[in-house]
C-alpha positions in Angstrom: 81.5 51.3 35.4 79.6 52.1 38.6 76.5 50.2 37.4 78.7 47.1 36.7 80.3 47.3 40.2 76.8 47.7 41.8 75.6 44.6 39.9 78.7 42.6 40.9 78.3 43.4 44.6 74.5 43.5 44.8 74.2 47.2 45.4 71.6 49.6 44.1 72.7 52.6 42.1 70.6 55.7 42.1 71.6 58.5 39.8 70.4 62.0 40.7 69.8 64.5 38.0 72.8 66.8 37.8 70.7 69.9 37.9 68.4 68.9 40.8 68.6 71.8 43.2 68.8 69.7 46.4 70.1 72.6 48.5 67.5 75.1 47.3 64.3 73.1 47.8 62.7 73.0 51.3 63.0 69.5 52.8 59.9 70.1 54.9 57.3 71.5 52.4 59.1 70.7 49.1 58.8 74.1 47.6 61.6 76.1 46.1 62.3 79.7 47.2 64.5 80.4 44.2 68.2 80.3 43.5 70.6 81.0 46.3 74.2 81.9 45.9 76.8 79.5 47.2 77.8 81.8 50.1 74.3 81.5 51.6 74.8 78.7 54.2 71.5 79.1 56.0 68.2 80.2 54.7 64.5 80.4 55.7 61.8 78.8 53.6 59.4 81.5 52.3 56.4 79.1 52.6 56.8 77.2 55.9 59.3 79.5 57.7 61.7 76.7 58.5 65.3 77.6 58.9 67.6 75.3 57.0 71.3 74.6 57.0 72.1 74.3 53.3 74.1 71.0 53.5 71.7 69.2 55.9 68.7 70.3 53.8 70.4 69.0 50.6 71.2 65.6 52.3 67.6 65.2 53.4 66.4 66.0 49.8 68.9 63.5 48.3 67.9 60.8 50.8 64.2 61.3 49.7 65.2 61.2 46.0 67.2 58.0 46.5 64.2 56.3 48.2 65.9 55.5 51.4 68.8 53.4 50.1 71.6 52.6 52.5 75.1 51.3 51.9 75.3 49.5 55.2 73.2 47.0 57.1 74.0 44.8 60.2 76.5 42.7 58.4 78.2 45.5 56.6 76.9 44.6 53.1 74.8 46.9 51.0 71.1 46.6 51.6 67.9 48.4 50.8 66.1 49.9 53.7 62.5 51.0 54.1 61.2 53.9 52.0 62.4 57.4 53.0 60.9 58.9 56.0 59.1 62.2 55.9 61.6 64.9 56.8 61.3 66.4 60.2 61.8 70.1 60.5 64.1 70.1 63.5 67.4 71.0 62.0 70.0 72.4 64.3 71.0 75.9 63.2 74.7 76.3 62.7 76.1 79.5 64.0 79.8 80.2 63.8 81.7 82.0 66.5 85.1 83.6 66.1 87.5 82.0 68.6 90.6 83.7 69.8 93.7 82.1 71.2 94.7 85.2 73.2 
């Protein structure tokens, strides 16, 4: 059904393998440091020592997998953009602070 809608509206559908470990592969060097439990939100690559936020890292890997497809262009319609850029290793580390109202 998604493929038919994409054809109808001139969009490109990219299907990512269900088992692709996008949050566990370093978006900088492309190597996997092994399985990480879901409660691990930040991790450091064993090969290039880059610290990754799990969700941002997964988004970068999926963007690379999709080949730089975008669902928006200047006029709001779907369009293909240039090939995915190489990931830069400048992720902002997310640290959580306990806030108190009193």
